[in-house]
C-alpha positions in Angstrom: 116.2 90.2 112.0 113.6 91.2 109.5 111.7 93.5 111.8 114.7 95.0 113.6 114.1 98.5 112.0 110.5 98.4 113.3 111.7 97.4 116.8 114.2 100.2 116.8 111.6 102.7 115.6 109.1 101.5 118.2 111.7 102.0 121.0 112.5 105.5 119.6 108.8 106.4 119.6 108.5 105.3 123.2 111.5 107.3 124.2 110.2 110.3 122.2 107.0 110.2 124.2 108.8 109.8 127.5 111.0 112.9 126.6 107.8 114.8 125.6 109.1 115.3 122.1 106.1 116.7 120.3 107.8 117.2 116.9 106.3 115.7 113.7 108.3 112.7 112.6 108.6 111.6 109.0 109.9 108.3 107.5 110.2 106.7 104.1 108.5 103.6 102.8 110.4 101.2 105.0 108.6 102.7 108.0 105.2 102.7 106.3 104.3 99.4 107.9 101.0 98.9 109.7 102.6 96.2 111.9 104.6 99.0 113.7 101.7 99.4 116.0 102.2 95.9 117.4 105.6 97.0 118.7 104.3 100.0 120.6 101.0 98.5 121.7 100.5 98.9 125.4 103.3 101.4 125.8 103.0 105.2 125.7 104.6 106.3 122.4 104.7 109.2 119.9 103.3 107.0 117.1 100.6 109.6 116.4 103.5 112.0 115.4 104.7 109.6 112.7 104.0 110.0 109.0 105.5 108.2 106.1 105.3 108.0 102.3 105.1 104.8 100.3 103.9 103.5 97.0 100.2 103.1 96.4 99.1 99.5 96.2 97.6 99.7 92.7 94.0 99.8 91.4 91.4 97.6 93.0 90.9 95.9 89.6 94.6 95.1 89.3 94.8 93.7 92.8 91.7 91.5 92.3 93.1 90.2 88.9 96.5 89.5 90.6 94.8 87.5 93.4 92.7 85.5 90.9 95.7 84.8 88.7 98.0 84.0 91.6 96.1 82.1 94.2 98.0 81.7 97.5 100.6 84.3 96.6 100.8 87.3 98.9 100.2 90.6 97.1 102.9 93.2 97.3 102.5 96.9 96.7 105.4 96.6 94.2 103.4 94.3 91.9 101.4 97.1 90.1 104.6 99.2 89.8 106.6 96.3 88.3 103.7 95.5 86.0 103.6 99.1 84.8 107.4 99.2 84.4 107.3 96.2 82.1 104.4 97.6 80.1 106.3 100.9 79.7 109.4 99.0 78.4 107.3 96.9 76.0 105.5 100.0 74.6 108.9 101.8 74.2 110.4 98.7 72.5 107.5 98.6 70.0 107.8 102.3 69.3 111.6 102.2 68.8 112.7 102.3 65.2 114.7 99.3 64.0 117.4 98.3 64.5 116.2 98.1 68.2 118.9 99.4 70.6 119.0 100.4 74.2 119.4 104.0 73.3 116.4 104.0 71.0 114.2 102.2 73.5 115.2 104.5 76.4 114.4 107.5 74.1 110.9 106.1 73.5 110.3 105.7 77.3 110.0 109.5 77.6 107.1 109.4 75.2 105.1 106.8 77.2 101.9 108.1 78.7 99.2 105.7 79.8 96.8 104.7 82.6 98.7 102.0 84.5 97.8 99.6 87.3 99.6 101.8 89.8 98.3 105.1 88.4 99.1 107.4 85.5 102.4 106.6 83.8 104.4 109.4 82.3 108.1 110.3 82.3 109.9 113.6 82.6 112.8 114.7 80.5 115.2 113.0 82.9 113.3 109.7 82.5 111.9 109.8 86.0 108.3 108.8 86.7 106.1 111.9 87.0 104.6 111.6 90.5 100.9 111.9 91.2 98.3 111.3 93.9 97.6 107.7 92.7 101.2 106.4 92.6 102.4 107.6 96.0 100.5 107.9 99.3 101.0 109.6 102.6 100.1 107.7 105.8 99.8 108.8 109.4 99.5 106.4 112.3 96.6 106.6 114.7 97.6 106.6 118.4 94.8 104.4 119.7 94.1 101.8 117.0 97.2 101.6 114.9 95.1 102.3 111.8 96.5 104.6 109.1 94.9 107.5 107.3 95.7 107.4 103.7 95.9 110.5 101.6 97.3 111.6 98.2 101.0 112.6 98.6 101.5 115.1 95.8 99.7 118.4 95.6 99.6 120.4 92.4 
């Protein structure tokens, strides 16, 4: 069942409200789904206590270009991140000295720094993406409408 995790979470939120559990609740990107509200709609729940982090959807320009280029295809939040990952690899490939090898390409990844479709792209010394307020977002559910409030996740 595709939505089973959301159903279980909805039942938990209803039980948490019934138990008067007033603690803040936090979840990862699997729980950052606006459709969660449908599962608790009409029932008293602790949905207003729930926050989650997820990937940002990408720049408005990228999303529009995606929709124009791919009519009828549902846009995914992962599209801008996949696009940026490929761009970073291509840039690292071009920058790697011949003969091209995996080791040389990976070494060049650490030097990539550009404005991507998902936000700024830069890598730390471990090869991990440096997080910022454009790549990741924090959402909090609204108890009455199911709407989310979106804010930058990383504070510096």
